[in-house]
C-alpha positions in Angstrom: -49.5 -48.3 -21.2 -50.2 -44.6 -21.0 -47.1 -42.4 -21.3 -46.7 -38.7 -20.8 -43.3 -37.4 -21.8 -41.1 -34.8 -23.6 -39.0 -35.6 -26.6 -35.5 -37.0 -26.1 -32.5 -36.6 -28.3 -31.2 -39.7 -30.1 -28.9 -40.8 -32.8 -30.0 -41.1 -36.4 -29.1 -44.8 -36.7 -32.1 -46.9 -35.6 -33.2 -50.5 -35.6 -32.9 -52.7 -38.5 -36.1 -54.6 -39.0 -35.2 -57.6 -36.9 -38.5 -57.4 -35.2 -39.0 -57.3 -31.4 -42.6 -58.2 -32.1 -44.1 -61.1 -30.2 -47.6 -62.6 -30.2 -49.0 -60.0 -27.8 -48.7 -57.2 -30.4 -49.7 -58.7 -33.7 -50.9 -55.2 -34.5 -48.2 -52.6 -34.7 -47.3 -49.3 -36.2 -43.9 -49.0 -37.8 -42.1 -45.7 -37.5 -39.5 -45.1 -40.3 -36.9 -42.8 -38.9 -35.1 -40.1 -41.0 -33.0 -38.7 -38.2 -35.7 -36.8 -36.3 -35.1 -36.0 -32.6 -38.8 -36.8 -32.2 -38.9 -40.4 -33.6 -38.8 -42.0 -30.2 -41.5 -39.6 -29.1 -43.7 -40.7 -32.0 -43.3 -44.3 -30.8 -44.2 -43.4 -27.3 -47.3 -41.5 -28.4 -48.5 -44.5 -30.4 -48.0 -46.6 -27.3 -50.2 -44.2 -25.3 -53.0 -45.5 -27.5 -52.2 -49.0 -26.3 -50.9 -50.1 -29.7 -47.4 -51.4 -30.1 -44.8 -49.4 -32.2 -41.3 -49.9 -33.4 -38.7 -47.4 -34.8 -37.0 -48.7 -37.9 -34.2 -47.3 -40.2 -35.2 -45.5 -43.3 -33.2 -48.2 -45.1 -35.9 -50.7 -44.3 -37.3 -52.2 -47.5 -40.9 -52.6 -48.6 -40.3 -56.4 -48.6 -39.1 -56.2 -44.9 -42.1 -54.1 -44.0 -44.4 -56.6 -45.7 -42.9 -59.4 -43.5 -43.4 -57.3 -40.4 -47.0 -56.7 -41.4 -47.7 -53.4 -39.6 -51.2 -52.0 -39.5 -49.7 -48.6 -40.3 -46.5 -46.7 -41.2 -45.4 -43.3 -40.0 -42.5 -41.5 -41.7 -40.7 -39.3 -39.2 -39.3 -35.8 -39.6 -35.6 -35.2 -40.2 -33.0 -32.4 -40.5 -32.5 -32.7 -44.3 -34.3 -31.1 -47.3 -35.8 -33.8 -49.6 -34.1 -32.2 -52.6 -30.6 -32.4 -51.0 -28.2 -34.6 -53.0 -27.7 -37.1 -50.1 -31.1 -36.7 -48.5 -32.4 -40.0 -47.0 -35.0 -41.7 -49.1 -37.5 -44.5 -48.4 -38.1 -47.5 -50.6 -40.5 -46.3 -53.3 -42.4 -49.6 -53.2 -43.8 -48.8 -49.8 -46.5 -46.7 -51.5 -47.8 -49.8 -53.1 -48.1 -52.0 -50.0 -51.7 -51.0 -49.3 -50.8 -50.1 -45.7 -51.9 -46.7 -44.4 -49.0 -44.2 -44.2 -48.7 -40.9 -42.3 -45.8 -38.6 -43.2 -44.7 -36.1 -40.6 -42.8 -32.9 -41.7 -39.9 -34.4 -43.7 -41.9 -37.6 -44.1 -44.8 -35.7 -45.7 -42.4 -33.8 -48.0 -40.7 -37.1 -49.0 -44.2 -38.6 -49.8 -45.0 -35.6 -52.0 -41.7 -35.6 -53.8 -41.6 -39.4 -54.5 -45.2 -39.5 -55.7 -44.7 -36.7 -58.2 -45.4 -33.5 -56.3 -43.1 -30.5 -55.8 -41.2 -29.4 -52.6 -39.4 -26.1 -52.6 -37.7 -23.7 -50.2 -40.5 -21.7 -48.5 -40.6 -18.0 -48.9 -41.1 -17.8 -45.2 -40.0 -20.6 -42.8 -42.3 -21.6 -40.0 -40.9 -22.4 -36.6 -42.8 -22.7 -33.3 -46.6 -22.4 -32.8 -49.0 -21.9 -35.6 -52.8 -21.9 -35.8 -54.2 -24.8 -37.9 -57.0 -23.8 -40.2 -59.0 -26.9 -41.1 -60.4 -27.2 -44.6 -61.6 -30.8 -44.4 -62.4 -32.1 -40.8 -62.8 -35.8 -41.8 -60.5 -38.8 -41.4 -57.2 -37.6 -39.9 -58.6 -34.3 -38.4 -61.8 -35.7 -36.8 -62.2 -34.0 -33.3 -59.2 -31.6 -34.0 -60.6 -28.1 -33.4 -60.3 -25.5 -36.1 -57.6 -23.0 -35.0 -55.8 -25.5 -32.8 -52.1 -24.6 -32.1 -49.6 -26.9 -33.8 -45.8 -27.0 -33.6 -44.0 -26.2 -36.8 -40.4 -26.6 -37.7 -39.7 -26.4 -41.4 -38.0 -24.2 -44.0 -39.4 -26.1 -47.0 -43.0 -26.4 -48.2 -45.0 -28.5 -50.6 -46.0 -26.3 -53.5 -47.6 -28.9 -55.8 -49.4 -32.0 -54.6 -49.3 -35.4 -56.3 -52.3 -36.6 -58.3 -55.1 -37.8 -56.0 -54.1 -35.7 -53.0 -56.1 -32.9 -51.5 -55.5 -30.3 -48.7 -57.0 -31.0 -45.3 -55.6 -27.9 -43.5 -53.4 -24.9 -43.9 -51.7 -22.2 -41.7 -51.0 -18.6 -42.4 -47.6 -19.4 -44.0 -48.2 -23.0 -45.1 -50.9 -23.7 -47.7 -50.4 -27.5 -47.4 -50.3 -28.1 -43.6 -52.1 -31.4 -43.8 -52.8 -33.5 -46.9 -54.5 -36.8 -47.9 -55.1 -39.3 -50.6 -58.0 -40.9 -48.8 -58.5 -43.6 -51.4 -55.0 -44.9 -50.9 -54.9 -44.0 -47.2 -51.8 -41.8 -47.6 -51.7 -38.8 -45.2 -49.2 -36.0 -44.4 -48.8 -33.3 -41.9 -46.3 -30.5 -42.0 -46.4 -30.0 -38.2 -45.4 -32.3 -35.3 -48.5 -33.8 -33.7 -46.3 -35.8 -31.3 -45.0 -32.9 -29.3 -46.9 -31.5 -26.3 -47.1 -28.0 -27.9 -49.4 -29.4 -30.6 -52.9 -29.0 -29.2 -55.0 -31.8 -30.7 -51.9 -33.7 -31.8 -52.8 -36.7 -29.7 -56.4 -36.7 -31.2 -54.8 -36.7 -34.7 -52.6 -39.7 -33.7 -55.5 -41.6 -32.3 -57.5 -41.0 -35.5 -54.6 -42.5 -37.5 -54.2 -45.4 -35.2 -57.8 -46.3 -34.6 -59.8 -45.1 -37.5 -57.4 -45.1 -40.4 -55.3 -48.2 -39.4 -58.2 -49.9 -37.5 -55.9 -51.0 -34.6 -57.2 -52.5 -31.4 -55.7 -51.4 -28.0 -53.9 -54.6 -27.1 -50.5 -53.3 -25.9 -51.1 -53.4 -22.1 -49.0 -54.0 -19.1 -50.8 -57.2 -18.2 -50.4 -58.7 -21.7 -46.7 -57.7 -21.7 -46.0 -59.4 -18.4 -47.7 -62.7 -19.4 -45.9 -62.8 -22.7 -42.5 -61.9 -21.2 -42.8 -64.7 -18.7 -43.6 -67.2 -21.5 -40.7 -66.0 -23.6 -38.2 -66.2 -20.7 -39.2 -69.7 -19.8 -39.1 -70.8 -23.5 -35.6 -69.3 -24.0 -33.9 -70.2 -20.7 -35.4 -73.7 -20.2 -33.6 -75.2 -17.2 -30.5 -73.1 -17.4 -29.1 -70.6 -14.9 -29.3 -66.8 -15.2 -27.1 -64.2 -13.6 -28.3 -60.6 -12.9 -26.2 -57.7 -11.6 -28.7 -55.9 -9.3 -28.1 -52.2 -8.6 -31.3 -51.3 -6.8 -32.6 -49.1 -9.6 -36.0 -49.5 -11.1 -34.7 -51.3 -14.3 -32.7 -54.0 -12.6 -35.2 -54.4 -9.8 -38.1 -54.8 -12.2 -36.0 -57.3 -14.2 -35.2 -59.3 -11.0 -38.9 -59.5 -10.0 -39.9 -60.5 -13.6 -37.2 -63.2 -13.9 -38.0 -64.6 -10.4 -41.7 -64.9 -11.4 -40.6 -66.8 -14.5 -37.8 -69.1 -13.4 -37.6 -68.9 -9.6 -34.3 -70.2 -8.1 -32.7 -70.5 -11.6 -32.0 -66.8 -11.1 -29.0 -65.6 -9.2 -28.9 -61.9 -8.3 -25.6 -60.3 -7.4 -25.3 -57.0 -5.6 -21.9 -55.5 -5.6 -21.5 -52.9 -2.8 -18.9 -50.6 -4.1 -19.3 -48.1 -1.1 -20.7 -45.3 -3.2 -24.4 -45.8 -2.5 -26.6 -43.5 -0.4 -27.0 -44.0 3.4 -28.9 -47.2 4.2 -29.5 -48.2 0.6 -27.5 -51.5 0.5 -29.1 -52.7 3.7 -32.6 -51.7 2.5 -32.0 -53.4 -0.9 -31.2 -56.7 0.9 -34.2 -56.3 3.2 -36.6 -55.8 0.3 -35.3 -58.6 -2.0 -33.9 -61.2 0.3 -36.1 -61.0 3.4 -39.3 -59.3 2.3 -39.8 -60.9 -1.1 -37.6 -64.0 -0.7 -35.6 -63.3 -3.9 -32.0 -64.4 -2.9 -29.3 -61.9 -3.5 -25.6 -62.6 -3.3 -24.1 -59.6 -1.4 -20.5 -58.8 -2.4 -18.7 -56.4 -0.1 -16.1 -54.6 -2.2 -15.9 -51.1 -0.7 -12.2 -51.2 0.2 -11.3 -52.3 -3.4 -13.2 -49.5 -5.1 -11.9 -46.8 -2.7 -8.3 -48.0 -3.2 -8.8 -47.6 -7.0 -9.8 -44.0 -6.6 -7.0 -43.0 -4.3 -5.5 -39.7 -5.5 -7.8 -39.5 -8.6 -9.6 -36.2 -9.3 -10.6 -36.3 -13.0 -14.3 -37.3 -13.3 -13.9 -39.3 -16.4 -11.0 -41.3 -14.9 -13.2 -41.9 -11.8 -15.9 -43.3 -14.1 -13.5 -45.5 -16.0 -11.9 -46.9 -12.8 -15.2 -47.6 -11.2 -16.4 -49.4 -14.3 -13.2 -51.4 -14.6 -13.2 -52.5 -11.0 -16.9 -53.4 -11.3 -16.0 -55.7 -14.2 -13.2 -57.3 -12.2 -15.4 -58.0 -9.2 -18.3 -59.2 -11.4 -16.1 -61.6 -13.3 -14.5 -63.1 -10.1 -17.9 -63.5 -8.4 -19.6 -64.9 -11.5 -16.9 -67.6 -11.7 -17.3 -68.4 -8.0 -21.1 -68.6 -8.2 -21.4 -70.1 -11.7 -21.4 -71.5 -14.2 -24.2 -69.4 -15.9 -25.6 -69.8 -19.4 -27.4 -66.4 -19.5 -26.8 -62.9 -18.3 -29.9 -60.8 -17.6 -29.6 -57.2 -18.7 -31.9 -54.3 -18.2 -31.7 -53.0 -21.7 -34.6 -50.7 -22.6 -36.0 -49.8 -26.0 -34.1 -46.4 -26.3 -30.9 -48.4 -25.8 -31.9 -50.8 -28.6 -32.6 -47.9 -30.9 -29.4 -46.0 -30.2 -27.0 -48.9 -29.8 -24.6 -49.9 -32.6 -22.9 -52.5 -30.4 -25.2 -55.5 -31.1 -23.2 -58.7 -31.5 -24.7 -61.8 -32.9 -23.5 -65.4 -32.7 -23.3 -66.5 -36.3 -24.2 -70.1 -35.4 -27.3 -69.5 -33.2 -28.3 -65.9 -33.9 -28.2 -65.2 -30.2 -27.0 -61.8 -29.0 -23.8 -62.2 -27.0 -22.5 -60.0 -24.2 -19.2 -58.8 -25.6 -19.6 -55.2 -24.5 -22.3 -53.7 -22.3 -22.7 -49.9 -22.6 -21.6 -47.8 -19.6 -25.2 -46.7 -18.8 -26.1 -50.3 -18.0 -25.5 -51.9 -14.6 -22.5 -53.9 -15.6 -20.6 -51.2 -17.5 -18.7 -53.4 -19.9 -17.7 -57.1 -19.8 -14.4 -58.7 -21.1 -14.6 -60.5 -24.4 -13.8 -63.9 -22.9 -16.8 -63.7 -20.5 -19.5 -65.0 -22.9 -23.1 -65.2 -21.9 -26.3 -65.4 -24.0 -28.4 -62.4 -23.1 -31.9 -62.3 -21.6 -33.4 -58.9 -22.1 -37.1 -59.0 -21.3 -37.4 -55.2 -21.0 -35.9 -54.3 -24.4 -39.3 -53.6 -25.9 -40.1 -51.0 -23.2 -39.6 -47.3 -22.5 -38.8 -46.1 -19.0 -42.4 -45.2 -18.1 -43.6 -48.6 -19.3 -41.0 -50.3 -17.1 -42.4 -48.4 -14.1 -45.9 -49.6 -15.0 -44.6 -53.2 -15.2 -42.9 -52.7 -11.9 -46.1 -51.8 -10.2 -48.0 -54.6 -11.8 -45.7 -57.3 -10.5 -45.5 -55.9 -7.0 -42.3 -53.8 -6.6 -42.5 -51.3 -3.7 -43.2 -47.8 -4.6 -39.9 -46.6 -3.1 -38.1 -48.5 -5.9 -40.6 -47.7 -8.7 -40.3 -43.9 -8.1 -36.7 -43.8 -6.9 -34.8 -40.8 -8.1 -32.2 -41.6 -10.9 -28.8 -42.3 -9.4 -25.5 -42.5 -11.4 -23.7 -45.8 -11.7 -20.5 -44.5 -9.9 -22.8 -43.1 -7.2 -21.5 -40.6 -4.7 -18.0 -40.9 -6.2 -19.0 -38.4 -8.9 -20.9 -36.2 -6.4 -17.6 -35.6 -4.5 -15.6 -33.1 -6.5 -12.0 -34.0 -6.4 -10.5 -37.1 -4.6 -12.8 -39.6 -3.1 -11.9 -40.6 0.5 -13.7 -42.4 3.3 -14.0 -39.2 5.3 -15.5 -37.3 2.3 -17.9 -40.2 1.5 -19.2 -40.1 5.1 -19.7 -36.4 5.0 -21.6 -36.5 1.7 -23.6 -39.6 2.7 -24.8 -37.8 5.9 -25.7 -34.6 4.0 -27.5 -36.5 1.3 -29.5 -38.4 3.9 -30.7 -35.1 5.4 -31.9 -33.9 1.9 -33.8 -37.1 1.2 -35.2 -37.2 4.7 -36.6 -33.7 4.6 -38.1 -33.8 1.2 -39.8 -37.0 2.1 -41.1 -35.6 5.4 -42.8 -32.7 3.7 -44.2 -34.9 0.9 -42.1 -33.3 -1.9 -39.9 -36.3 -2.8 -41.8 -37.0 -6.0 -41.9 -33.3 -7.0 -38.3 -33.5 -8.1 -36.6 -35.5 -10.9 -33.6 -35.5 -8.7 -32.6 -33.9 -5.4 -29.2 -34.4 -3.9 -26.1 -32.9 -2.3 -22.6 -32.3 -3.8 -19.4 -32.0 -1.8 -16.8 -29.4 -2.9 -13.0 -29.9 -2.4 -12.7 -26.5 -0.7 -13.1 -25.1 2.7 -14.5 -21.8 4.0 -14.5 -19.9 7.3 -17.5 -20.2 9.6 -18.5 -19.6 13.2 -20.1 -22.3 15.4 -20.5 -22.0 19.2 -18.4 -18.8 19.2 -15.5 -20.7 17.6 -14.0 -20.3 14.2 -14.5 -23.2 11.8 -12.8 -24.1 8.6 -15.0 -26.7 6.9 -16.5 -27.8 3.6 -19.5 -26.3 1.7 -22.2 -28.6 0.5 -24.2 -27.7 -2.7 -27.8 -28.6 -3.0 -29.0 -29.6 -6.5 -32.8 -29.9 -6.9 -34.0 -30.6 -10.5 -37.3 -30.8 -12.3 -37.4 -32.6 -15.6 -39.6 -34.9 -17.8 -36.8 -37.1 -19.2 -33.4 -35.8 -17.9 -32.4 -34.6 -21.4 -33.3 -31.0 -20.4 -33.8 -29.8 -16.8 -34.6 -26.8 -14.7 -33.6 -26.0 -11.2 -36.5 -26.4 -8.8 -38.1 -23.4 -7.1 -37.9 -24.9 -3.6 -39.7 -23.2 -0.7 -37.3 -21.1 1.4 -38.4 -22.7 4.6 -37.5 -26.2 3.3 -34.1 -24.9 2.2 -33.6 -23.4 5.6 -34.5 -26.6 7.4 -32.2 -28.6 5.3 -29.3 -26.1 5.7 -29.8 -26.0 9.5 -29.8 -29.8 9.8 -26.7 -30.3 7.6 -24.5 -27.8 9.5 -25.7 -29.1 12.8 -25.7 -32.8 12.1 -22.9 -33.3 9.6 -19.4 -33.1 10.9 -17.1 -31.2 8.5 -19.7 -28.9 6.9 -20.3 -25.3 7.8 -21.9 -23.8 4.7 -24.8 -24.8 2.4 -25.4 -23.3 -1.1 -28.1 -23.9 -3.7 -27.4 -24.5 -7.4 -29.7 -22.5 -9.7 -28.3 -23.7 -13.1 -30.5 -25.3 -15.7 -29.6 -28.0 -18.2 -28.3 -26.7 -20.6 -25.9 -24.9 -20.0 -25.1 -27.0 -16.9 -25.5 -30.8 -16.5 -27.6 -32.4 -13.8 -24.6 -34.1 -12.1 -21.6 -32.0 -11.4 -19.2 -34.6 -12.8 
């Protein structure tokens, strides 16, 4: 599964070594995380080589690693100095496992310190791009060009190497930029090969994965789908499974995968809360129920959700009320349609890494749905609604989910659908949400999507949408004075949504969209364009 991405921020608490590993990835690379913002990115870069990877806590013991049997280990960077009193340490016995190890930045410094070398505060820190001067082009640095730009981010340096280590490369400010004990297959780099700024970084990672660790490229989309179907069937047996379908790529991919595995044992439920974009509920039912013959229970709940938001203007209160009402509807409908033994959930690998809300049944060892995080489709379940979880996508990153989606036949319009917030248009209406304002925004948003699709630019944007403001301004239409709402256009480019920039949209496209909105959408007489990046702004207005 080839992945191109930028780093994403994450918490420092990562997976305990309760392996996700199945038979399709007997070979794997373990990433020991010391709190780096790039640890997930390292895992994604490894998977670009079609080798499976997992991110584990630095508290993982050598014994646990031995049981996981990785082909290689990568020690991540981190925000600490290795000589700090409470600096995170790894189990010293990992050096004796006989498994190839690559230390990155903090990971390299920890390797040096624990094996008898010296790490000190550098006379000059090194941040940003630096030219890598290669002293030994073998092993780790094969096919990495001398003078390649690498991304540095460190204030400490290794001033004395442990016995048996040699220098592979240096920079102007860092004498030990890459090191190795080739006999024991221990390597370290002071820079970050996983980031896009490091030219030749991917070549270095491939050298470690293929040549040092001798891995084979077995982590493929096809292999994942086959194994996932076998695992679903083995786990579920003849029991029934419930899935809350939102129409997004995660829940849609999950629905297709489950239907392939268990057929009519799956019940999909779509709750129409009235905050989706124009035509989306109808299109969702068309695709699933009539085009692909995957039955979906349609729940019309628009009036209930709108009533909950009457008079509410605070964005966090909107989110809370929408989530609470979703839970209520979901619980009522699941009881009507049930009983169900399993709840299918579109948990992805970043959720697994970052979540501290894992609950385990002490008798069976099964994870139980006591609470589902707000960024999932369900948004939180009551404690007395107990299901065993089916989470076939929990090994995957977002880009891998899209590859799976294509391989099992999802339409491209779902695979490449722009991200859409759980509360939908309710948080793109600033202020109170009313039926009138929903109709205004739905129509304006439709114009945006229609025009960027017509000119072939839909996939040029991470997101492109309209926002309705709770103010009015004076205008002139047909020689008459108007007093109507302004609409804000928000077009964003991004790799992962963590940072974003406003899109430089052609003026003629903006002009066409503006003309259509003010002419076709009742209640709007002005269109403006948001040119705020993230940070300092956010992608959504609420």
